[in-house]
FIROBA-679605 format. One record per atom (N, C-alpha, C, O): residue in three letters; x, y, z. Coordinates in steps of 0.2 Angstrom, whole numbers, padded with zeros to 4 digits, always signed. Each point is the difference from the previous one (the first is absolute). Layout:
<vofis>
ALAXYZ ...
</vofis>
This chain:
<vofis>
MET+0004-0006+0000 MET-0004+0006+0000 MET+0004+0006+0000 MET+0005+0001+0004 LYS-0006+0004-0009 LYS+0004+0006-0001 LYS-0003+0006+0002 LYS+0004+0005+0002 LYS-0011-0004-0003 LYS-0003+0006+0001 LYS-0005+0000+0005 LYS-0004-0005+0000 PHE+0003+0010+0004 PHE-0005+0001+0005 PHE-0004+0006-0002 PHE+0002+0006+0000 SER-0009-0007-0001 SER-0004+0006-0002 SER-0004+0002+0006 SER-0003-0004+0003 ILE+0003+0011-0002 ILE-0003+0003+0005 ILE-0006+0004-0002 ILE+0001+0005-0004 LEU-0007-0007+0005 LEU-0006+0003-0003 LEU-0003+0005+0005 LEU-0002-0002+0006 ILE+0002+0008-0008 ILE-0002+0006+0005 ILE-0007+0003-0002 ILE+0001+0004-0005 PRO-0007-0006+0007 PRO-0006+0004-0001 PRO+0000+0006+0004 PRO+0002+0000+0006 CYS-0003+0006-0009 CYS+0001+0006+0003 CYS-0006+0005-0001 CYS-0002+0001-0006 TYR+0000+0002+0011 TYR-0006+0004+0000 TYR+0001+0006+0005 TYR+0000-0001+0006 ASN+0001+0007-0008 ASN+0000+0006+0004 ASN+0006-0001+0005 ASN-0002+0001+0006 GLU+0008-0002-0008 GLU+0006-0001+0005 GLU+0005+0005-0002 GLU+0006-0002+0000 GLU-0007+0008-0002 GLU+0005+0005-0003 GLU+0005+0001+0005 GLU+0006+0001-0001 LYS-0007-0001+0008 LYS+0005+0001+0005 LYS+0004-0006+0002 LYS+0006+0001+0002 LEU-0008-0007-0004 LEU+0004-0006+0002 LEU+0003-0004-0006 LEU+0005-0003+0002 ILE-0008+0004-0008 ILE+0002-0005-0005 ILE+0008+0001-0001 ILE+0003-0006-0002 ALA+0000+0011+0002 ALA+0007+0001-0001 ALA+0004-0004+0005 ALA+0005-0003-0001 ARG-0007+0004+0008 ARG+0003-0004+0005 ARG-0001-0007+0000 ARG+0005-0004+0001 VAL-0010+0002-0004 VAL-0001-0007-0001 VAL+0004-0003-0005 VAL+0003-0005+0001 LEU-0002+0008-0007 LEU+0004-0002-0005 LEU+0008+0000+0003 LEU+0004-0004-0002 ASP-0002+0010+0005 ASP+0006+0000+0003 ASP+0002-0006+0005 ASP+0005-0003-0001 ASN-0010+0001+0005 ASN+0001-0006+0004 ASN+0000-0006-0003 ASN+0004-0004+0002 ILE-0007+0003-0008 ILE+0000-0006-0004 ILE+0007-0001-0003 ILE+0003-0005+0000 ILE-0001+0011-0003 ILE+0006+0000-0004 ILE+0006-0001+0005 ILE+0005-0003-0002 ALA-0005+0005+0008 ALA+0005+0000+0005 ALA+0001-0008+0002 ALA+0006-0001+0003 VAL-0011-0003-0003 VAL+0001-0007+0002 VAL+0004-0004-0005 VAL-0001+0000-0006 LYS+0006-0003+0009 LYS+0004-0005-0004 LYS-0003-0007+0000 LYS+0000-0003+0006 LEU-0002+0001-0011 LEU-0003-0007+0000 LEU+0005-0005+0000 LEU+0006+0000-0003 ASP-0007-0006+0007 ASP+0004-0006+0000 ASP+0000-0003-0007 ASP-0004+0001-0004 HIS+0009-0005+0003 HIS+0000-0005-0006 HIS+0001+0004-0007 HIS-0002-0002-0005 ASP+0004+0009+0006 ASP+0001+0004-0006 ASP-0006+0001-0004 ASP+0000+0001-0006 LEU-0006-0001+0009 LEU-0006+0001-0004 LEU+0000+0007-0002 LEU+0001+0005+0003 GLU-0004-0004-0009 GLU-0001+0007-0003 GLU-0007+0002+0002 GLU-0005-0004-0001 LYS+0005+0011+0002 LYS-0007+0003+0002 LYS-0003+0002-0006 LYS+0003+0003-0005 GLU-0010-0004+0004 GLU-0004+0003-0005 GLU-0006+0004+0004 GLU-0004-0004+0003 ILE+0004+0010-0003 ILE-0005+0004+0004 ILE-0005+0003-0005 ILE+0001+0004-0005 ILE-0008-0006+0006 ILE-0005+0002-0004 ILE-0005+0004+0004 ILE-0004-0003+0004 VAL+0003+0009-0005 VAL-0004+0004+0004 VAL-0006+0002-0004 VAL+0001+0003-0005 VAL-0007-0004+0007 VAL-0006+0002-0003 VAL-0004+0005+0003 VAL-0003-0001+0006 ASP+0003+0007-0008 ASP-0004+0006+0002 ASP-0007-0001-0002 ASP-0002+0000-0005 ASP-0002-0002+0010 ASP-0007-0002-0001 ASP-0004+0006+0000 ASP-0005+0001+0004 GLY+0006+0003-0009 GLY-0005+0006-0001 GLY+0001+0005+0006 GLY-0006+0003+0002 SER+0011-0002+0001 SER+0001+0005+0006 SER-0002+0007-0002 SER+0000+0002-0006 THR-0003+0001+0011 THR-0003+0007-0001 THR+0005+0005+0003 THR-0002+0006+0000 ASP+0007-0008+0003 ASP+0005+0005+0003 ASP+0006+0000-0004 ASP-0001-0001-0006 GLY+0007+0002+0008 GLY+0006+0001-0004 GLY+0004-0006+0000 GLY+0006+0000-0001 THR-0009-0006+0002 THR+0003-0006-0001 THR+0004-0001-0006 THR+0006-0002+0000 GLN-0009+0003-0006 GLN+0003-0001-0006 GLN+0006+0004-0001 GLN+0005-0001-0003 ILE-0006+0008+0005 ILE+0005+0005+0000 ILE+0006-0003+0004 ILE+0006+0001-0002 ALA-0007-0004+0008 ALA+0005-0002+0004 ALA+0004-0006-0003 ALA+0006+0000+0001 ILE-0010-0004-0004 ILE+0004-0006-0004 ILE+0004+0002-0005 ILE+0006-0002-0001 THR-0009+0007-0003 THR+0004+0002-0006 THR+0006+0004+0002 THR+0006-0001-0003 ALA-0006+0005+0009 ALA+0005+0003+0002 ALA+0006-0004+0003 ALA+0006+0001-0001 TYR-0009-0007+0004 TYR+0005-0005+0002 TYR+0004-0003-0005 TYR+0006-0001+0000 LEU-0010-0001-0006 LEU+0004-0003-0005 LEU+0005+0005-0004 LEU+0005-0003-0002 GLU-0007+0009+0002 GLU+0005+0005-0003 GLU+0006+0001+0004 GLU+0005+0001-0002 LYS-0006-0002+0009 LYS+0005+0001+0005 LYS+0005-0006+0000 LYS+0006+0000+0001 ASN-0009-0006-0002 ASN+0003-0006+0000 ASN-0001-0004-0006 ASN-0003-0005-0001 PRO+0007+0007-0005 PRO-0001-0003-0006 PRO+0002-0007-0001 PRO-0003-0004-0004 GLY+0007+0001+0008 GLY+0002-0006+0000 GLY-0004-0005+0004 GLY+0001-0006+0001 ALA-0006+0008+0003 ALA-0004-0004+0004 ALA-0004-0005-0004 ALA-0003+0002-0005 PRO+0002-0008+0008 PRO-0004-0005-0004 PRO-0007+0000+0001 PRO-0003-0004+0003 VAL+0000+0010-0004 VAL-0007+0002+0001 VAL-0004+0001-0006 VAL+0002+0004-0004 THR-0007-0008+0003 THR-0005+0001-0005 THR-0006+0004+0002 THR-0003-0003+0005 SER+0001+0008-0008 SER-0006+0004+0003 SER-0006-0001-0005 SER+0001+0001-0006 ILE-0007-0003+0009 ILE-0006-0001-0004 ILE-0005+0004+0003 ILE-0001+0000+0006 ARG-0004+0003-0010 ARG-0005+0004+0003 ARG-0007-0002-0002 ARG-0001-0001-0006 HIS-0003+0000+0010 HIS-0008-0001-0001 HIS-0003+0007-0001 HIS+0001+0004+0004 ALA-0005-0003-0009 ALA-0003+0007-0001 ALA-0005+0001+0005 ALA-0001+0006+0002 LYS-0002-0011+0001 LYS-0005+0000+0005 LYS+0002-0005+0006 LYS+0002-0005-0002 ASN-0004+0007+0008 ASN+0001-0005+0005 ASN-0004-0006-0001 ASN-0006+0000+0000 ALA+0009-0006+0001 ALA-0003-0006-0001 ALA+0000-0005+0006 ALA-0004-0004+0000 GLY+0009+0006+0004 GLY+0000-0005+0006 GLY+0007-0003+0000 GLY+0003-0001-0005 LYS-0002-0002+0011 LYS+0007-0003+0002 LYS+0000-0007-0005 LYS+0006-0001-0003 GLY-0011-0003+0003 GLY+0000-0006-0004 GLY+0002+0002-0008 GLY+0004-0004-0003 ALA-0007+0009+0001 ALA+0001+0002-0007 ALA+0007+0002-0001 ALA+0003-0001-0006 ALA+0000+0005+0010 ALA+0007+0002+0000 ALA+0004-0006+0000 ALA+0005+0000-0004 VAL-0006-0004+0008 VAL+0004-0006+0001 VAL+0000-0004-0007 VAL+0005-0003-0002 GLN-0011+0002-0001 GLN-0001-0003-0006 GLN+0004+0003-0006 GLN+0004-0003-0004 THR-0004+0010+0004 THR+0004+0003-0005 THR+0007-0001+0001 THR+0004-0001-0005 ALA-0001+0002+0011 ALA+0007-0001+0002 ALA+0002-0007-0002 ALA+0005-0001-0003 LEU-0009-0004+0005 LEU+0002-0007-0001 LEU+0000-0001-0008 LEU+0005-0004-0002 ALA-0009+0007-0002 ALA+0000-0001-0007 ALA+0007+0002-0003 ALA+0002-0002-0005 ALA+0001+0007+0008 ALA+0006+0003-0002 ALA+0006-0003+0003 ALA+0006+0001-0002 ALA-0007-0005+0007 ALA+0006-0003+0004 ALA+0004-0006-0004 ALA-0004-0004-0004 SER+0010+0004+0004 SER+0004-0005-0003 SER+0004-0004+0005 SER+0004-0005-0002 GLY-0004+0006+0008 GLY+0003-0004+0005 GLY-0002-0007+0001 GLY-0006-0001-0001 GLU+0010-0003+0004 GLU-0003-0007+0002 GLU-0003+0000+0006 GLU-0004-0005+0002 ILE+0005+0010+0003 ILE-0003+0001+0006 ILE-0003+0007+0000 ILE+0003+0004-0002 VAL-0009-0004+0005 VAL-0003+0007+0000 VAL-0003+0001+0008 VAL-0002-0005+0003 ILE+0002+0011-0001 ILE-0003+0002+0006 ILE-0004+0006-0001 ILE+0002+0004-0004 ILE-0007-0003+0008 ILE-0004+0006+0001 ILE+0002+0004+0005 ILE+0001-0002+0006 GLN+0001+0008-0007 GLN+0003+0005+0004 GLN-0005+0006+0001 GLN-0001+0004-0005 ASP-0002-0002+0010 ASP-0004+0005+0001 ASP+0004+0007-0001 ASP+0006+0000+0002 SER-0009+0005-0004 SER+0003+0006-0001 SER+0001+0005+0006 SER+0001+0006-0001 ASP-0002-0009+0007 ASP+0001+0004+0006 ASP+0006-0003+0003 ASP+0004-0003-0003 LEU-0003+0005+0010 LEU+0006-0002+0003 LEU-0002-0005+0006 LEU+0004-0002+0004 GLU-0010-0002-0005 GLU-0002-0005+0005 GLU+0004-0006+0000 GLU+0001-0003+0005 TYR+0002+0001-0011 TYR+0003-0006-0001 TYR+0007+0002-0002 TYR+0001+0004-0005 SER+0004-0008+0008 SER+0007+0002-0002 SER+0004-0005-0005 SER-0001-0006+0001 PRO+0004+0009-0006 PRO+0003-0004-0005 PRO+0006-0004+0003 PRO+0003-0005-0003 LYS-0001+0007+0009 LYS+0006-0004+0004 LYS-0002-0007+0001 LYS+0004-0004+0001 ASP-0011+0003-0002 ASP-0002-0007+0001 ASP+0000-0004-0006 ASP-0002-0006+0000 TYR+0004+0009-0006 TYR+0000-0004-0006 TYR+0003-0007+0000 TYR-0002-0005-0002 ASN+0009+0006+0005 ASN+0004-0007+0000 ASN-0003-0005+0004 ASN+0000-0006-0002 LYS-0003+0008+0007 LYS-0004-0005+0005 LYS-0006-0003-0004 LYS-0001-0006+0001 LEU-0002+0010-0005 LEU-0006-0003-0003 LEU+0002-0004-0006 LEU-0003-0005-0002 LEU+0009+0007-0001 LEU+0002-0004-0006 LEU+0003-0007+0002 LEU+0000-0004-0005 GLN+0003+0004+0010 GLN+0004-0006+0002 GLN-0004-0007-0001 GLN+0003-0004-0003 PRO-0009+0003+0005 PRO-0003-0006-0001 PRO-0001-0002-0007 PRO+0000-0006-0002 VAL-0001+0011-0002 VAL+0000-0001-0008 VAL+0006-0002-0002 VAL+0001-0005-0004 ILE+0004+0009+0005 ILE+0007-0001-0002 ILE+0003-0007+0002 ILE+0003-0004-0004 ASP-0005+0002+0010 ASP+0002-0007+0003 ASP-0004-0006-0004 ASP+0002-0005+0002 GLY-0007+0007-0005 GLY-0004-0005-0004 GLY-0005-0003+0004 GLY-0003-0005-0001 HIS+0001+0008+0007 HIS-0005-0002+0004 HIS-0007+0002-0001 HIS-0005-0003+0001 ALA+0004+0010-0004 ALA-0006+0003+0000 ALA-0002+0003-0008 ALA+0005+0001-0003 ASP-0011-0001+0002 ASP-0002+0003-0006 ASP-0003+0007+0001 ASP+0000+0005-0004 VAL-0003-0004+0011 VAL-0003+0006+0002 VAL+0002+0001+0007 VAL+0001-0004+0004 VAL+0001+0011-0002 VAL+0001+0002+0006 VAL-0004+0006+0002 VAL+0001+0005-0003 TYR-0004-0006+0009 TYR-0004+0006+0003 TYR+0004+0003+0006 TYR+0003-0004+0004 GLY-0002+0010-0004 GLY+0003+0003+0006 GLY-0005+0002+0005 GLY-0004+0004-0001 SER+0005-0008+0007 SER-0005+0001+0005 SER+0002+0006+0005 SER+0005+0000+0002 ARG-0010+0004+0000 ARG+0001+0005+0005 ARG-0001-0003+0007 ARG+0001+0004+0004 PHE-0004-0010-0004 PHE-0002-0002+0007 PHE+0005-0006+0002 PHE-0001-0003+0006 ILE+0007+0002-0009 ILE+0005-0005+0002 ILE+0006+0003-0001 ILE+0001+0005-0004 GLY+0004-0007+0008 GLY+0007+0003-0001 GLY+0002+0005+0005 GLY-0004+0002+0004 ALA+0010+0000-0005 ALA+0003+0004+0005 ALA+0002+0007-0002 ALA+0003+0004+0004 GLY-0006-0002-0010 GLY+0001+0007-0002 GLY-0004+0005+0003 GLY-0005-0002+0004 PRO+0007+0008-0004 PRO-0004+0006+0003 PRO-0007+0000-0003 PRO-0001+0000-0006 HIS-0004+0001+0010 HIS-0007+0001-0002 HIS-0003+0006+0004 HIS+0000+0000+0006 ARG-0002+0005-0010 ARG-0003+0006+0003 ARG-0007-0002+0003 ARG-0004-0004-0003 VAL+0003+0006+0009 VAL-0006-0001+0003 VAL-0006+0005-0002 VAL+0001+0006+0001 LEU-0006-0009-0004 LEU-0005+0005-0002 LEU-0007-0002+0002 LEU-0002+0000+0005 PHE-0002-0003-0010 PHE-0008+0000+0001 PHE-0001-0007+0002 PHE+0001-0005-0004 PHE-0005+0004+0010 PHE-0002-0006+0002 PHE-0005-0004-0004 PHE+0001-0006-0002 PHE-0006+0010+0000 PHE-0005-0003-0004 PHE+0003-0002-0007 PHE-0003-0005-0003 HIS+0008+0009+0000 HIS+0003-0003-0006 HIS+0003-0006+0001 HIS+0000-0005-0005 THR+0004+0004+0010 THR+0003-0007+0001 THR-0005-0005+0001 THR+0001-0006-0003 ILE-0007+0007+0007 ILE-0005-0005+0001 ILE-0003-0002-0007 ILE-0001-0005-0002 GLY+0000+0011-0002 GLY-0003-0001-0007 GLY+0004-0004-0004 GLY-0002-0005-0004 ASN+0009+0006+0004 ASN+0005-0003-0005 ASN+0000-0008+0002 ASN+0000-0004-0004 LYS+0000+0003+0011 LYS+0000-0007+0002 LYS-0007-0004-0002 LYS+0001-0006-0001 PHE-0006+0010+0002 PHE-0007-0003-0002 PHE+0000-0002-0008 PHE-0002-0005-0001 LEU+0004+0010-0003 LEU+0001-0001-0007 LEU+0004-0006-0002 LEU-0001-0004-0004 THR+0007+0004+0008 THR+0005-0006-0002 THR-0003-0007+0002 THR+0000-0004-0003 PHE-0004+0004+0009 PHE-0003-0006+0003 PHE-0005-0002-0006 PHE-0001-0006-0001 LEU-0003+0011-0001 LEU-0006-0002-0005 LEU+0003-0003-0006 LEU-0002-0005-0003 SER+0007+0009+0000 SER+0004-0003-0006 SER+0003-0007+0001 SER-0001-0004-0004 ASN+0004+0003+0010 ASN+0003-0006+0001 ASN-0005-0006+0001 ASN+0001-0005-0002 LEU-0007+0007+0005 LEU-0005-0005+0001 LEU-0002-0003-0007 LEU-0002-0006+0000 PHE+0001+0010-0005 PHE-0002-0003-0007 PHE+0006-0002-0004 PHE-0001-0005-0004 SER+0007+0008+0004 SER+0006-0002-0004 SER+0004-0005+0003 SER+0003-0004-0003 GLN-0005+0002+0010 GLN+0004-0005+0003 GLN+0008+0001+0001 GLN+0004-0004+0001 LEU-0003+0011-0001 LEU+0007+0002+0001 LEU+0001+0002+0008 LEU-0006+0000+0003 ASN+0012+0001-0001 ASN+0000+0002+0007 ASN+0004+0006+0001 ASN+0005+0001+0004 LEU-0006+0004-0009 LEU+0003+0007+0000 LEU-0002+0003+0007 LEU-0005-0001+0003 THR+0010+0006-0001 THR-0001+0004+0005 THR-0002+0007-0002 THR-0002+0004+0004 ASP+0003-0002-0010 ASP-0001+0007-0003 ASP-0002+0000-0007 ASP+0005+0001-0004 MET-0011-0003+0002 MET-0002+0000-0007 MET+0000+0007-0003 MET+0001+0000-0006 GLU-0002+0005+0010 GLU-0001+0007-0003 GLU+0007+0003+0000 GLU+0000+0006-0002 THR+0005-0009+0003 THR+0007+0003+0000 THR+0001+0004-0007 THR-0002-0003-0005 GLY+0006+0008+0005 GLY+0001+0004-0006 GLY+0006-0004-0003 GLY+0001+0002-0006 TYR+0003-0006+0009 TYR+0006-0003-0003 TYR-0002-0007-0002 TYR+0000-0005+0004 LYS-0001+0004-0010 LYS-0001-0006-0003 LYS+0005-0001-0006 LYS+0000+0004-0004 LEU+0003-0010+0005 LEU+0006-0001-0005 LEU-0002-0007-0004 LEU-0002-0005+0003 PHE+0003+0005-0009 PHE-0002-0006-0004 PHE+0006-0002-0005 PHE+0003+0005-0003 ARG-0003-0011+0001 ARG+0003-0002-0006 ARG-0004+0003-0006 ARG-0006-0001+0000 ALA+0009+0005-0004 ALA-0004+0003-0005 ALA-0004-0005-0005 ALA-0006+0002-0001 ASP+0008-0008+0000 ASP-0003-0004-0004 ASP-0007-0003+0003 ASP-0005-0001-0003 MET+0006+0001+0010 MET-0006-0002+0004 MET-0006+0005+0000 MET-0005-0001-0001 LEU+0008+0007+0002 LEU-0005+0006+0000 LEU-0003+0001-0007 LEU-0006+0002+0000 LYS+0010-0002-0005 LYS-0003+0001-0006 LYS-0005-0005-0003 LYS-0003+0001-0005 GLN+0003-0007+0008 GLN-0005-0005-0003 GLN-0007+0001+0003 GLN-0004-0003-0002 ILE+0004+0008+0007 ILE-0007+0002+0003 ILE-0003+0005-0003 ILE+0003+0005-0002 SER-0009-0005+0000 SER-0004+0005-0003 SER-0003+0004+0006 SER-0005-0002+0003 LEU+0008+0008-0002 LEU-0002+0005+0005 LEU-0006+0004-0002 LEU+0001+0003-0006 LYS-0006-0002+0010 LYS-0006+0004-0002 LYS-0001+0007+0004 LYS-0002+0005-0003 GLU+0004-0006+0009 GLU-0002+0006+0005 GLU+0005+0006-0001 GLU+0006-0001-0001 LYS-0009+0007+0000 LYS+0003+0006-0001 LYS+0002+0004+0006 LYS+0005+0004+0000 GLY-0008-0006+0006 GLY+0002+0004+0006 GLY+0003-0004+0005 GLY+0004-0005-0002 PHE-0005+0006+0008 PHE+0003-0004+0006 PHE-0003-0007+0000 PHE+0003-0004+0004 GLY-0008+0002-0008 GLY-0002-0007+0000 GLY+0005-0004-0003 GLY-0001-0006-0001 PHE+0007+0009-0002 PHE+0005-0004-0003 PHE+0003-0005+0005 PHE+0002-0005-0001 GLU-0002+0007+0008 GLU+0004-0004+0005 GLU-0004-0006+0001 GLU+0003-0006+0000 PRO-0009+0005+0002 PRO-0004-0006+0000 PRO+0000-0004-0006 PRO+0000-0006+0000 GLU-0001+0010-0006 GLU+0000-0004-0006 GLU+0006-0004-0002 GLU+0000-0006-0001 VAL+0006+0009+0002 VAL+0006-0003-0002 VAL+0001-0005+0005 VAL+0003-0006-0002 THR-0004+0006+0008 THR+0001-0005+0005 THR-0004-0006-0001 THR+0002-0005+0000 ALA-0009+0006-0002 ALA-0004-0005-0002 ALA+0002-0004-0006 ALA+0000-0006+0000 LYS+0002+0010-0005 LYS+0002-0004-0006 LYS+0007-0003+0000 LYS+0001-0005-0003 ILE+0004+0007+0007 ILE+0006-0003+0001 ILE-0001-0006+0004 ILE+0004-0005-0001 SER-0009+0005+0005 SER-0001-0006+0005 SER-0002-0006-0004 SER+0001-0006+0002 ARG-0004+0007-0008 ARG-0003-0005-0004 ARG+0005-0003-0005 ARG-0001-0005-0004 ILE+0007+0008+0003 ILE+0005-0003-0004 ILE+0003-0006+0003 ILE+0002+0000+0005 LYS-0002-0005-0009 LYS+0003-0007+0002 LYS+0007+0001+0002 LYS+0004+0002-0003 GLN-0003-0005+0009 GLN+0007-0001+0003 GLN+0004+0007+0001 GLN+0006+0001+0000 ILE-0010+0005+0000 ILE+0002+0006+0002 ILE+0004+0000+0007 ILE-0003-0003+0005 ARG+0008+0006-0005 ARG+0004+0001+0007 ARG+0000+0007+0002 ARG+0003+0004-0003 ILE-0007-0003+0009 ILE-0001+0007+0002 ILE+0004+0000+0007 ILE-0001-0004+0004 TYR+0005+0009-0003 TYR+0003+0002+0006 TYR-0002+0006+0003 TYR-0002+0005-0004 GLU+0003-0004+0011 GLU+0000+0007+0003 GLU+0007+0002+0003 GLU+0003-0005+0002 VAL-0002+0011-0002 VAL+0006+0003+0003 VAL-0002+0006+0004 VAL-0004+0004-0002 GLY+0007-0004+0008 GLY-0002+0006+0004 GLY+0004+0006-0002 GLY+0005+0000-0002 ILE-0009+0006+0002 ILE+0003+0006-0003 ILE-0001+0006+0005 ILE-0004-0001+0005 ALA+0007+0006-0006 ALA-0001+0006+0004 ALA-0006+0004-0003 ALA-0002-0001-0006 TYR-0001+0005+0010 TYR-0006+0004-0002 TYR+0000+0007+0003 TYR-0001+0000+0006 TYR+0001+0005-0011 TYR+0001+0007+0003 TYR-0007+0003-0002 TYR+0000+0004-0005 GLY-0005-0006+0008 GLY-0007+0002-0002 GLY-0001+0007+0001 GLY+0004+0004+0003 ARG-0009-0001-0007 ARG-0001+0007+0000 ARG-0007+0002+0002 ARG-0005-0005-0001 THR+0003+0011+0004 THR-0007+0002+0001 THR-0003+0002-0006 THR+0003+0001-0005 TYR-0010+0001+0006 TYR-0003+0003-0005 TYR+0002+0007-0002 TYR+0000+0002-0005 ASP+0002+0001+0011 ASP+0003+0007-0001 ASP+0006+0000-0004 ASP+0002+0005-0004 GLU+0002-0011+0004 GLU+0006-0001-0003 GLU-0001-0002-0007 GLU+0005-0001-0004 GLY-0011-0001+0002 GLY-0002-0002-0007 GLY-0002-0007-0001 GLY-0001-0002-0006 LYS-0001-0002+0011 LYS-0003-0006+0000 LYS-0006+0000-0004 LYS-0004+0005+0001 LYS+0002-0009-0006 LYS-0005+0000-0004 LYS-0006-0005+0001 LYS-0006+0001-0002 ILE+0008-0007+0005 ILE-0005-0005+0000 ILE-0006+0002+0005 ILE+0002+0003+0005 LYS-0008-0005-0007 LYS-0006+0002+0004 LYS-0003-0007+0002 LYS+0001-0005-0002 TRP-0006+0006+0007 TRP-0004-0006+0003 TRP-0004-0003-0006 TRP-0001-0006+0000 THR-0001+0010-0005 THR-0004-0003-0005 THR+0004-0005-0004 THR-0002-0004-0003 ASP+0009+0006+0002 ASP+0005-0005-0003 ASP+0000-0007+0004 ASP+0000-0005-0004 GLY-0001+0005+0010 GLY+0000-0006+0004 GLY-0007-0004-0002 GLY+0001-0006+0000 VAL-0006+0010+0000 VAL-0007-0004-0002 VAL+0001-0003-0007 VAL-0002-0005-0001 TYR+0005+0009-0004 TYR+0001-0003-0007 TYR+0005-0006+0000 TYR-0001-0004-0003 THR+0006+0004+0008 THR+0004-0005+0000 THR-0004-0007+0002 THR+0002-0005-0002 ILE-0006+0006+0007 ILE-0004-0006+0002 ILE-0004-0003-0006 ILE+0000-0006-0001 TYR-0003+0011-0003 TYR-0004-0002-0006 TYR+0005-0004-0005 TYR-0002-0005-0003 CYS+0008+0008+0002 CYS+0005-0003-0004 CYS+0002-0007+0002 CYS+0002-0005-0004 ILE-0001+0004+0011 ILE+0002-0006+0003 ILE-0005-0006-0002 ILE+0001-0005-0002 PHE-0008+0007+0002 PHE-0005-0005-0001 PHE+0000-0001-0008 PHE-0001-0005-0002 LYS+0002+0011-0002 LYS-0001+0000-0007 LYS+0005-0005-0003 LYS-0001-0004-0004 TYR+0008+0005+0006 TYR+0005-0004-0003 TYR+0002-0006+0003 TYR+0004-0004-0003 ASN-0007+0002+0009 ASN+0001-0006+0003 ASN-0006-0005-0001 ASN+0001-0006-0001 ILE-0007+0009+0002 ILE-0006-0005-0001 ILE-0002+0000-0007 ILE-0003-0005-0002 PHE+0003+0011-0001 PHE-0003+0000-0007 PHE+0006+0002-0005 PHE-0001+0005-0003 PRO+0006-0009+0002 PRO+0006+0002-0003 PRO-0002+0001-0008 PRO+0004+0004-0003 LYS-0009-0007+0000 LYS-0001+0001-0007 LYS-0004+0006-0001 LYS-0002+0002-0006 
</vofis>
């Protein structure tokens, strides 16, 4: 395996996107893996696209490809666009804020590089990394959604909703993804669980969560829709 594709769905992150790209580029990957960074500006209404363009002009040698959606379509749609452009043998989804640290890349990559895993989820609920203390009901909600997903998929994940999901590209590209928004998380989990002999691992990661004042976007209605998607893609997959 030679190339690692980092897929970044991005919406209204003009203040953070340059720092995220800097953090990714600063990480040295083990095994001489080459980075391919694909950032999809999902119809941002602030200065995100200006910030990305300025970054590319300032760093002409950076391994960054920029794609823009004319209108906001959702995280899942941005991931699908980035995946179609990816050429790496391994892909990871990287949120465009600072909640997840690229310093965990090598830890997430290792089970795949060692030949043990096809998919690796970065869990915020296991491991020894730093975790910001934030919302009690968000934690309860995440654990409930993970439990419900596991109940139907027969997996034993601790964090189905994690933003760090890493895949062998050939495994992910064989899945037909439909969800345009945050329903991507339960959909992809349900669909990979049905691939014969799929090997799924979890690795504990650090989590630097942010508040709504700091730009967090997920809402309680997204949780309700996630429940719908868990039933839709596990019980009625067709």
